[in-house]
C-alpha positions, 0 to 999 in steps of 0.5 A: 475488501469491498471497494477500493484499495486506492492507495493512500486511501481515506487515510490521506483523505484526512491526511491533514487531519487526525480502529478498532480495538487492539485485539486479535482478529476474529472471524469478522474482525478483519474487514475494512475500517473505511470505504471511500470513493476515489473517482474524483481525481482532482480532489485526490491529486490535491490530497495524495500529492500534497507537497506537505506529505513528503515531510512525514511520508518520507518517500526517499527514506522509505523506499531505501529502507525497502532494500529494492534491488535493481531489476526487481518487480515491485507491485504498488498495491493501491497506487492511487495517483502514483505518489510513489511511482517515480521513487519505485521506478528509480529503485528498480532501474531500467531493467525492473518493473513497477506494477501500479495496481489501482481498482479505480478506473479514473485513477488508473487513467491518471497513473498512465498519464503520469507515467508518460509525463514523468517518463517512467517507462517501467511503470505499468498501471494495472486495473485491479479488482476489489478482491483481486490485484490481478497480478501474475503468479510468481512474478513479484519480488515486493508488494508495497501497501502504503496507507491502504491495508485498513481499506481491504476487506477480508484481509486474511483471505486476501493475503493468503491468496496474494502469496501466489504472486510472490517469487521465491524470496518475495516480500510484502511491505505494509505501511499504515498508521500507528493507532494513537493520536497523530497530527495527520492521518485518519480518525482513530476508528479507521486505524489498525494497531500494529499488533493486529496487522501482525496477527492477521498476517500471521494468520494469512501465512506470513512472518515479520522479516524486518521492521524499519524504523523510518517514519514518525507516524506509521509502522513499516512491517515487511513480511515474508511467507512462512 
């Protein structure tokens, strides 16, 4: 994963517009399909927080489908502008924690300001590295990765290492684009087929726990360590 996990990724960059072959990953087949700078905060605010996004991203329904318990610790990996922050904060409640991981320093500053503006005291911005989310070991109940999985390089190794941050019973939820023509989302060549995601996560040591059918253009895969 070279640079930028920023959520909502380029995915959303084109989120108002439109890959790999649908084959099992090979030794070099699990690198990012796109790399993008997320330093222009004003631009990405207009993309990630576009009011039209709610219609297809369905943040309320998605967060509900994740079955987050009050008091849980949730990591929003590649949090971008914090589109999901208030929804996750509401789900974990006053005794929970939302770790908003973002490797772009300018977006991280915006995340902090947004948390203060929205009075979500349980949201903690974390400056992640491109190949390391900088999360504490055995501290996270759920890692949420929305529109970001295909931006990560060396995903199999990345997610093998990510297992150490999960508490017993911890899960990883991956939300990304169906590999077909869609009215929103990135170009076809940047999408990863659901089957490839499952293959890569299996290679990293996970199994599919549940697969909520809640979004029109994206798959929702919830994994548990094998």
